[in-house]
C-alpha positions as MATLAB code, in Angstrom:
seq = 'MQIIVQIALVLAVVIVSLALMRGGSNARHLAIRRIMLVIFAVVAALSIFFPELLTMLARSLGIGRGTDLVLYGLIVSFLVFMATTYQRFRHMETTLTQLSRRIAIDETPRPWLKDAPKASSTLFSERMQETE';
ca = [
      33.341   -9.785    4.849;
      30.390  -11.913    3.754;
      28.802  -11.781    7.224;
      28.842   -7.950    7.147;
      26.990   -7.920    3.821;
      24.494  -10.480    5.131;
      23.815   -8.451    8.274;
      23.401   -5.248    6.234;
      20.927   -6.969    3.911;
      18.919   -8.405    6.815;
      18.779   -4.969    8.449;
      17.582   -3.465    5.160;
      14.843   -6.099    4.902;
      13.739   -5.425    8.489;
      13.672   -1.649    7.975;
      11.668   -1.942    4.740;
       9.272   -4.403    6.373;
       8.671   -2.083    9.319;
       8.123    0.861    7.002;
       5.567   -1.085    4.963;
       3.677   -2.222    8.069;
       2.545    1.306    8.843;
      -0.903    2.397    7.731;
      -3.732    0.457    6.138;
      -7.338    0.878    5.152;
      -9.005   -1.594    7.515;
      -8.102   -4.218   10.094;
      -8.389   -7.204    7.764;
      -6.241   -5.587    5.087;
      -3.664   -4.559    7.649;
      -3.516   -8.059    9.161;
      -3.006   -9.703    5.771;
      -0.353   -7.161    4.874;
       1.520   -7.742    8.123;
       1.423  -11.520    7.734;
       2.762  -11.232    4.196;
       5.523   -8.897    5.355;
       6.600  -11.275    8.116;
       6.725  -14.118    5.592;
       8.729  -11.890    3.229;
      11.188  -10.946    5.975;
      11.737  -14.565    7.007;
      12.220  -15.768    3.425;
      14.514  -12.833    2.631;
      16.657  -13.462    5.714;
      16.877  -17.191    4.944;
      17.850  -16.496    1.343;
      20.585  -14.129    2.512;
      22.101  -16.540    5.026;
      21.467  -19.714    3.003;
      21.582  -18.816   -0.708;
      21.956  -22.470   -1.629;
      18.403  -23.099   -0.345;
      17.106  -20.504   -2.787;
      19.043  -22.134   -5.608;
      17.682  -25.575   -4.661;
      14.142  -24.171   -4.587;
      14.672  -22.525   -7.968;
      15.971  -25.757   -9.495;
      13.044  -27.716   -8.086;
      10.749  -25.221   -9.823;
      12.665  -25.622  -13.079;
      14.544  -22.331  -12.855;
      18.314  -22.378  -13.282;
      19.472  -20.025  -10.516;
      18.144  -18.583   -7.284;
      18.721  -15.039   -8.525;
      16.414  -15.727  -11.469;
      13.742  -16.878   -9.023;
      14.178  -13.639   -7.041;
      13.888  -11.628  -10.259;
      10.662  -13.395  -11.211;
       9.271  -12.785   -7.742;
      10.149   -9.104   -7.982;
       8.410   -8.813  -11.350;
       5.246  -10.378   -9.960;
       5.413   -8.182   -6.854;
       5.837   -5.077   -8.994;
       2.827   -5.980  -11.136;
       0.694   -6.548   -8.020;
       1.892   -3.207   -6.642;
       0.984   -1.458   -9.891;
      -2.498   -3.022   -9.919;
      -3.285   -2.124   -6.315;
      -1.914    1.392   -6.743;
      -4.088    1.873   -9.831;
      -7.174    0.659   -7.933;
      -6.400    2.959   -5.020;
      -5.871    5.906   -7.384;
      -9.169    5.256   -9.186;
     -11.025    5.066   -5.860;
      -9.428    8.307   -4.700;
     -10.280    9.983   -8.006;
     -13.934    8.915   -7.706;
     -14.119   10.190   -4.138;
     -12.557   13.503   -5.136;
     -15.042   13.899   -7.993;
     -17.989   13.247   -5.673;
     -16.627   15.690   -3.106;
     -16.055   18.356   -5.752;
     -19.611   17.957   -7.031;
     -21.000   18.169   -3.509;
     -19.051   21.353   -2.769;
     -20.136   22.891   -6.079;
     -23.781   22.170   -5.276;
     -23.455   23.420   -1.704;
     -21.688   26.622   -2.767;
     -24.215   27.506   -5.483;
     -25.797   30.908   -4.765;
     -29.404   30.606   -3.667;
     -31.298   33.847   -4.161;
     -34.224   32.622   -2.071;
     -31.942   32.362    0.986;
     -31.118   36.050    1.381;
     -31.304   35.866    5.182;
     -28.903   32.922    5.480;
     -26.125   33.146    2.843;
     -23.849   30.796    4.790;
     -26.405   28.031    5.220;
     -24.752   25.843    2.595;
     -21.312   26.093    4.193;
     -22.836   25.383    7.603;
     -24.530   22.301    6.164;
     -21.241   21.197    4.608;
     -19.381   21.710    7.906;
     -21.970   19.677    9.780;
     -21.694   16.824    7.281;
     -17.920   16.812    7.484;
     -18.075   16.649   11.300;
     -20.473   13.704   11.107;
     -18.048   11.716    8.962;
     -15.111   12.304   11.328;
];
């Protein structure tokens, strides 16, 4: 019975690792993320098959049990996740504000451009195509 639980946990770790590997903002970030995920998957699989190693590591760090060490690691990981998510959200919010301001300026009626009322939207379309 224990081997079935171990295999299920390893499969769960692999599936989560593969799901987290998708996406990324640039090549360096993606490479670091993938390396960290591979390390996580290896450590998670080893801790599932050899829980006594995790307990020995925890005791060498002055922590009573391996499960406590896992809990502490999860707390730290959650705090890092919260910090990076907050940074990403703030960056997205700043970008959205700049885009909204640009659209508002471009869509402002210009009475001196009676012959070309769609000039601002054409300019906006051209700028968007340049960034793609």
